[in-house]
VEXZAMAR-472285 format. One record per residue (C-alpha): residue number from 1; residue in one letter; x, y, z. Coordinates in pm, 1 decimal, m for minus. Layout:
> NUM:A:X:Y:Z
...
end
This chain:
> 1:X:m17893.3:13497.9:6180.9
> 2:X:m18197.1:13674.3:6032.1
> 3:X:m18149.6:13994.2:5830.0
> 4:X:m18454.4:14204.6:5759.8
> 5:X:m18312.7:14389.7:5461.5
> 6:X:m18505.9:14637.2:5248.6
> 7:X:m18520.8:14589.9:4873.4
> 8:X:m18273.9:14877.6:4836.5
> 9:X:m18028.7:14719.2:5076.8
> 10:X:m18047.5:14389.3:4897.6
> 11:X:m17982.2:14567.9:4568.8
> 12:X:m17679.0:14746.0:4714.5
> 13:X:m17539.9:14427.3:4875.4
> 14:X:m17581.6:14236.1:4551.3
> 15:X:m17411.6:14508.6:4351.4
> 16:X:m17120.1:14525.8:4593.2
> 17:X:m17064.2:14151.2:4582.5
> 18:X:m17083.5:14135.1:4202.1
> 19:X:m16835.4:14423.4:4169.3
> 20:X:m16599.5:14292.2:4433.1
> 21:X:m16595.7:13940.9:4277.0
> 22:X:m16488.4:14096.3:3943.5
> 23:X:m16251.3:14368.7:4063.4
> 24:X:m16111.4:14237.7:4392.6
> 25:X:m16109.4:14595.9:4528.4
> 26:X:m16318.5:14749.7:4804.8
> 27:X:m16631.4:14913.8:4667.4
> 28:X:m16711.9:15276.4:4744.4
> 29:X:m17044.0:15462.6:4736.9
> 30:X:m16935.3:15698.2:4460.2
> 31:X:m16853.5:15416.4:4224.4
> 32:X:m17185.4:15246.7:4298.7
> 33:X:m17377.0:15568.9:4234.2
> 34:X:m17187.5:15658.5:3919.0
> 35:X:m17168.2:15325.8:3740.6
> 36:X:m17416.0:15078.8:3886.6
> 37:X:m17691.7:15241.3:4088.9
> 38:X:m17743.4:15571.8:3913.1
> 39:X:m18094.0:15605.4:4051.2
> 40:X:m17947.6:15649.4:4400.8
> 41:X:m17725.3:15927.9:4538.0
> 42:X:m17389.4:15844.6:4684.0
> 43:X:m17508.1:15980.7:5020.9
> 44:X:m17804.4:15738.8:5023.0
> 45:X:m17581.2:15450.1:4925.4
> 46:X:m17328.7:15545.1:5190.7
> 47:X:m17595.0:15541.1:5463.2
> 48:X:m17724.5:15201.0:5347.8
> 49:X:m17371.0:15064.1:5333.4
> 50:X:m17314.9:15177.7:5692.6
> 51:X:m17630.0:14984.4:5801.1
> 52:X:m17516.2:14675.6:5608.5
> 53:X:m17179.7:14700.0:5784.5
> 54:X:m17347.0:14737.8:6121.7
> 55:X:m17552.3:14423.9:6043.0
> 56:X:m17230.6:14232.4:5976.1
> 57:X:m17294.4:14185.4:5602.8
> 58:X:m17015.2:14418.6:5491.9
> 59:X:m16677.4:14510.3:5636.8
> 60:X:m16425.6:14786.6:5576.1
> 61:X:m16068.4:14658.8:5538.8
> 62:X:m15920.9:15007.8:5586.4
> 63:X:m16065.2:15331.5:5727.3
> 64:X:m16030.5:15515.2:5395.9
> 65:X:m16139.0:15218.5:5182.1
> 66:X:m16479.2:15112.7:5055.7
> 67:X:m16660.7:14800.1:5173.7
> 68:X:m16618.1:14432.3:5093.8
> 69:X:m16856.5:14144.5:5171.0
> 70:X:m16823.2:13950.8:5493.3
> 71:X:m16882.4:13576.4:5515.8
> 72:X:m17234.1:13654.2:5633.1
> 73:X:m17281.6:13882.8:5335.9
> 74:X:m17180.5:13610.7:5096.2
> 75:X:m17408.7:13364.6:5279.4
> 76:X:m17712.8:13593.4:5239.0
> 77:X:m17621.0:13645.5:4875.7
> 78:X:m17594.4:13271.2:4807.9
> 79:X:m17915.4:13187.0:4992.5
> 80:X:m18136.2:13473.7:4875.2
> 81:X:m17990.9:13693.4:4600.1
> 82:X:m17786.1:13470.3:4372.1
> 83:X:m17933.5:13407.7:4026.5
> 84:X:m17915.1:13055.4:3891.2
> 85:X:m17698.4:13006.0:3587.8
> 86:X:m17660.8:12722.7:3337.5
> 87:X:m17342.0:12629.4:3157.4
> 88:X:m17321.5:12685.7:2783.1
> 89:X:m17365.6:12393.8:2546.4
> 90:X:m16996.8:12424.3:2458.7
> 91:X:m16901.6:12387.7:2826.6
> 92:X:m17135.3:12088.9:2870.6
> 93:X:m16990.1:11922.5:2562.4
> 94:X:m16638.3:11979.1:2695.8
> 95:X:m16732.2:11804.0:3021.3
> 96:X:m16869.6:11506.3:2826.7
> 97:X:m16560.6:11499.7:2607.8
> 98:X:m16324.0:11498.6:2905.0
> 99:X:m16508.9:11225.1:3089.2
> 100:X:m16543.6:11009.8:2779.3
> 101:X:m16160.8:10990.0:2757.6
> 102:X:m16175.1:10746.3:3048.2
> 103:X:m16292.0:10466.3:2812.5
> 104:X:m16459.8:10283.3:3101.4
> 105:X:m16162.3:10316.7:3344.1
> 106:X:m16294.9:10457.1:3671.9
> 107:X:m15968.2:10613.5:3781.1
> 108:X:m15921.6:10794.9:3449.0
> 109:X:m16287.3:10912.5:3450.7
> 110:X:m16240.1:11066.2:3797.5
> 111:X:m15905.5:11221.7:3703.0
> 112:X:m16065.5:11378.3:3392.6
> 113:X:m16357.3:11501.9:3599.3
> 114:X:m16118.7:11680.7:3833.6
> 115:X:m15931.9:11838.5:3541.7
> 116:X:m16242.7:11977.2:3370.3
> 117:X:m16388.8:12092.6:3701.2
> 118:X:m16068.9:12287.6:3776.7
> 119:X:m16054.1:12429.4:3425.5
> 120:X:m16413.8:12555.9:3421.2
> 121:X:m16416.8:12687.8:3777.9
> 122:X:m16062.8:12831.8:3800.9
> 123:X:m16049.3:12678.6:4147.7
> 124:X:m15887.9:12378.1:4308.0
> 125:X:m16102.2:12078.7:4215.3
> 126:X:m16129.7:11765.2:4424.4
> 127:X:m16302.6:11439.9:4329.5
> 128:X:m16335.0:11158.1:4580.8
> 129:X:m16334.8:10796.8:4459.1
> 130:X:m16649.4:10599.1:4556.9
> 131:X:m16708.4:10553.5:4927.7
> 132:X:m16665.6:10203.3:5068.0
> 133:X:m16912.3:10252.0:5349.2
> 134:X:m17205.1:10005.7:5319.5
> 135:X:m17033.0:9824.1:5032.5
> 136:X:m17135.7:9458.9:5029.9
> 137:X:m16965.7:9205.6:4805.0
> 138:X:m17181.7:9094.3:4511.0
> 139:X:m16932.2:8893.0:4305.1
> 140:X:m16561.2:8802.4:4297.2
> 141:X:m16355.3:8706.0:3993.8
> 142:X:m15991.7:8590.4:3981.0
> 143:X:m15788.4:8648.9:3663.6
> 144:X:m15431.2:8513.7:3640.2
> 145:X:m15164.2:8763.8:3537.8
> 146:X:m14887.5:8505.3:3561.1
> 147:X:m14822.4:8193.0:3770.9
> 148:X:m14770.7:8395.9:4088.8
> 149:X:m14986.0:8705.0:4042.1
> 150:X:m15366.3:8712.3:4035.9
> 151:X:m15595.8:9007.0:3966.9
> 152:X:m15889.8:9007.4:4203.2
> 153:X:m16204.9:9180.8:4078.3
> 154:X:m16471.3:9265.8:4336.7
> 155:X:m16817.2:9383.4:4235.9
> 156:X:m17022.7:9541.7:4517.1
> 157:X:m17390.2:9607.2:4571.1
> 158:X:m17325.3:9964.5:4456.2
> 159:X:m17222.1:9827.9:4117.2
> 160:X:m16865.0:9949.1:4157.1
> 161:X:m16582.3:9725.8:4037.6
> 162:X:m16266.3:9724.6:4248.8
> 163:X:m15953.9:9543.8:4142.5
> 164:X:m15654.3:9434.1:4341.8
> 165:X:m15337.4:9236.6:4259.2
> 166:X:m15239.5:8949.9:4493.8
> 167:X:m14878.0:8828.6:4472.1
> 168:X:m14829.3:8469.0:4571.0
> 169:X:m14539.0:8273.9:4717.4
> 170:X:m14619.9:7967.6:4515.7
> 171:X:m14754.0:7889.9:4167.8
> 172:X:m15125.7:7856.7:4119.3
> 173:X:m15299.6:7710.8:3815.4
> 174:X:m15623.6:7778.5:3628.3
> 175:X:m15815.5:7477.2:3764.5
> 176:X:m15723.1:7583.6:4117.5
> 177:X:m15845.6:7938.8:4044.9
> 178:X:m16179.6:7808.1:3930.3
> 179:X:m16219.6:7617.2:4252.1
> 180:X:m16115.0:7921.7:4455.6
> 181:X:m16351.8:8155.7:4272.1
> 182:X:m16646.2:7928.8:4358.7
> 183:X:m16530.5:7902.9:4720.9
> 184:X:m16473.0:8275.8:4764.3
> 185:X:m16807.7:8367.6:4610.4
> 186:X:m16983.4:8121.0:4840.9
> 187:X:m16804.8:8262.1:5143.4
> 188:X:m16798.2:8634.7:5065.0
> 189:X:m17114.8:8725.4:4874.1
> 190:X:m17327.0:8947.6:5100.5
> 191:X:m17031.3:9023.4:5324.2
> 192:X:m16928.7:9389.5:5388.1
> 193:X:m16585.6:9480.0:5254.8
> 194:X:m16455.9:9547.9:5600.1
> 195:X:m16546.3:9190.8:5712.1
> 196:X:m16333.9:9012.8:5451.2
> 197:X:m16046.2:8941.6:5687.9
> 198:X:m16264.3:8801.1:5960.4
> 199:X:m16461.3:8576.8:5719.4
> 200:X:m16157.9:8433.3:5543.7
> 201:X:m15982.0:8368.7:5875.3
> 202:X:m16263.4:8142.0:5997.1
> 203:X:m16202.0:7765.3:5985.9
> 204:X:m16149.5:7652.2:5626.7
> 205:X:m16321.7:7345.4:5486.5
> 206:X:m16104.7:7034.8:5442.5
> 207:X:m16109.9:7041.5:5060.4
> 208:X:m15966.3:7390.9:5066.9
> 209:X:m15680.5:7322.1:5307.2
> 210:X:m15429.6:7281.9:5027.9
> 211:X:m15505.0:7639.1:4923.2
> 212:X:m15473.9:7780.5:5273.7
> 213:X:m15157.1:7977.1:5196.6
> 214:X:m15325.8:8145.5:4899.7
> 215:X:m15638.7:8222.9:5100.2
> 216:X:m15433.3:8372.6:5380.1
> 217:X:m15235.7:8586.8:5139.5
> 218:X:m15558.5:8695.1:4974.5
> 219:X:m15712.7:8775.3:5310.8
> 220:X:m15413.0:8986.9:5412.2
> 221:X:m15409.3:9169.3:5078.5
> 222:X:m15782.3:9236.9:5084.4
> 223:X:m15765.6:9356.5:5445.3
> 224:X:m15530.1:9629.7:5328.1
> 225:X:m15761.6:9698.7:5035.9
> 226:X:m16079.0:9718.5:5239.7
> 227:X:m15921.8:9948.4:5497.9
> 228:X:m15778.8:10179.5:5233.7
> 229:X:m15937.0:10529.2:5226.0
> 230:X:m16105.9:10664.4:4916.7
> 231:X:m15864.2:10825.7:4677.2
> 232:X:m15873.6:11200.7:4626.3
> 233:X:m15809.0:11338.1:4276.4
> 234:X:m15697.9:11702.3:4288.9
> 235:X:m15648.0:11942.4:4000.3
> 236:X:m15594.5:12315.6:3960.3
> 237:X:m15375.1:12401.3:4257.0
> 238:X:m15205.6:12669.5:4049.5
> 239:X:m15541.8:12839.9:3985.1
> 240:X:m15539.5:13008.5:4326.5
> 241:X:m15184.8:13151.5:4282.4
> 242:X:m15316.9:13429.1:4060.0
> 243:X:m15586.4:13539.5:4303.7
> 244:X:m15498.4:13850.2:4509.2
> 245:X:m15621.7:13687.2:4833.7
> 246:X:m15338.6:13440.9:4809.1
> 247:X:m15053.1:13684.9:4744.6
> 248:X:m15007.9:13666.1:5121.1
> 249:X:m14743.1:13402.6:5188.4
> 250:X:m14920.8:13266.3:5497.9
> 251:X:m15255.8:13223.1:5317.9
> 252:X:m15118.9:13038.4:5019.0
> 253:X:m14893.0:12815.7:5234.4
> 254:X:m15187.3:12723.5:5452.2
> 255:X:m15404.6:12629.1:5153.8
> 256:X:m15131.5:12437.5:4971.6
> 257:X:m15050.9:12249.4:5290.5
> 258:X:m15420.1:12151.4:5320.9
> 259:X:m15423.3:12029.0:4962.4
> 260:X:m15130.0:11797.0:5038.0
> 261:X:m15320.2:11623.8:5318.8
> 262:X:m15522.9:11369.9:5121.3
> 263:X:m15656.2:11197.1:5431.5
> 264:X:m15784.2:11528.3:5565.0
> 265:X:m15963.5:11612.1:5240.5
> 266:X:m16107.1:11261.4:5233.2
> 267:X:m16226.1:11296.4:5588.7
> 268:X:m16386.0:11630.9:5511.3
> 269:X:m16573.2:11498.9:5201.8
> 270:X:m16671.6:11179.7:5380.2
> 271:X:m16817.3:11384.8:5668.7
> 272:X:m17031.3:11579.2:5417.1
> 273:X:m17124.7:11253.0:5241.1
> 274:X:m17237.7:11084.8:5565.3
> 275:X:m17433.2:11389.4:5684.6
> 276:X:m17638.5:11440.9:5368.2
> 277:X:m17924.9:11589.3:5565.4
> 278:X:m17713.4:11907.4:5561.0
> 279:X:m17726.8:11917.8:5182.9
> 280:X:m18026.3:12093.1:5023.7
> 281:X:m18260.4:11930.8:4771.0
> 282:X:m18044.4:12041.7:4475.8
> 283:X:m17765.9:11830.7:4624.6
> 284:X:m17514.8:12114.7:4642.3
> 285:X:m17351.0:12237.7:4964.0
> 286:X:m17162.3:12567.0:4999.3
> 287:X:m16933.4:12640.5:5295.1
> 288:X:m16817.2:12999.5:5313.8
> 289:X:m16505.8:13117.5:5505.0
> 290:X:m16544.4:13052.3:5875.7
> 291:X:m16822.8:12800.9:5807.2
> 292:X:m16549.4:12558.2:5708.4
> 293:X:m16431.3:12326.5:5988.7
> 294:X:m16059.0:12354.2:5901.6
> 295:X:m15879.4:12685.6:5974.9
> 296:X:m15676.5:12645.5:5654.7
> 297:X:m16002.4:12714.7:5463.1
> 298:X:m16118.8:13021.6:5657.3
> 299:X:m16021.1:13241.3:5364.2
> 300:X:m16187.3:13002.6:5115.7
> 301:X:m16523.9:12876.7:5011.0
> 302:X:m16599.7:12515.5:4925.9
> 303:X:m16877.2:12406.4:4686.4
> 304:X:m16946.1:12031.5:4684.6
> 305:X:m17195.8:11780.7:4546.8
> 306:X:m17257.4:11406.7:4550.5
> 307:X:m17232.6:11192.3:4241.2
> 308:X:m17439.6:10880.8:4187.5
> 309:X:m17482.2:10545.1:4023.8
> 310:X:m17854.2:10525.8:3957.2
> 311:X:m18017.6:10668.6:4268.1
> 312:X:m17730.7:10572.0:4501.6
> 313:X:m17490.0:10847.1:4608.0
> 314:X:m17141.3:10695.8:4602.6
> 315:X:m16895.4:10985.0:4638.8
> 316:X:m16830.4:11359.5:4650.8
> 317:X:m16671.6:11617.1:4427.3
> 318:X:m16630.0:11991.5:4449.4
> 319:X:m16400.9:12292.9:4441.4
> 320:X:m16211.8:12513.2:4685.3
> 321:X:m16144.0:12876.7:4599.3
> 322:X:m16141.0:13226.2:4752.3
> 323:X:m16457.7:13347.1:4924.1
> 324:X:m16458.3:13609.6:4642.4
> 325:X:m16573.9:13349.8:4387.2
> 326:X:m16840.7:13351.1:4120.6
> 327:X:m17085.1:13144.6:4320.2
> 328:X:m17351.8:13112.9:4057.4
> 329:X:m17110.1:12998.7:3783.7
> 330:X:m16921.2:12762.0:4013.7
> 331:X:m17237.1:12612.3:4156.6
> 332:X:m17362.7:12542.2:3805.3
> 333:X:m17022.7:12395.1:3710.3
> 334:X:m17007.1:12160.9:4011.2
> 335:X:m17366.8:12044.6:3954.7
> 336:X:m17314.1:11984.7:3584.5
> 337:X:m16987.9:11791.1:3625.2
> 338:X:m17153.4:11580.3:3899.5
> 339:X:m17457.1:11516.3:3680.3
> 340:X:m17253.2:11402.0:3381.4
> 341:X:m17020.9:11193.9:3597.3
> 342:X:m17329.8:11025.9:3746.8
> 343:X:m17465.3:10955.8:3399.1
> 344:X:m17130.0:10810.9:3281.9
> 345:X:m17095.8:10579.9:3585.6
> 346:X:m17462.0:10473.1:3566.5
> 347:X:m17412.8:10371.2:3204.3
> 348:X:m17102.1:10175.2:3293.9
> 349:X:m17205.7:10013.9:3624.5
> 350:X:m17574.0:10080.9:3677.9
end
């Protein structure tokens, strides 16, 4: 939808959005004229507000109330009127401090990223573990935990290390593990994760027959691993409880129910990840209200970004909050957390 707004109308729309984001109350023409646009009369502002409402950029929740932005109004603001912000050095240092607590552990780094993202945005933060699409096995290592448990480490072409415990029905010894490591690397290097089961179920060479039970157990375990969805790390659910939009029991129940559906969130982020042509050059995507594909998010906005190892995008992170959010601050927060997470993972795995 194209809106041919005058400079004055843009100024009024921007003022209304900035006020409404802070106050959470409909904005009237008198308040605008008295406190924010003193160069304009309340009658002039009222006429312009009526035109903005007719264009679908504002709406009036009650007949006697002022106006509030519509989803279209927020969209125009984000695309054309929003000023770019940068986080303070203190906020950037806090992000680095949180992520450094992971000490090289991928799960902890992602958990900490979700925590700091929620804290700085006052929204619900979500961080997706690295996608397994297009992951090809680069190296496998077996490390014994005890005589019947083996830790399997898998390094992929995206430089991500996965680990998985295989529990055995019989004892296995170090010399056997060395032989198996060589065999598995010969068989599986260059194979997509999802093809592990098929490859290991192919006829096994004669010298490996005595390890057939182990290989079958490994294949079954890795099948479950390779089919497992990316994890979703959530933080900040309680942040939305203090927002007036979610005082309504139905709204908050709908959002909390959505947050409990990890597979749905993963599907949503994966869809954004796989359709990256929808993401602008600054690698940030903003979905406002009814632009979201799930009805539970129609009262929310979602701001998401990819994170990388080197120049390879490997997963998504972002926040969900009310449409009445501080878009400039939250966009800067999501971008900065994603940037520092990418730097951390590139140093570890790049």
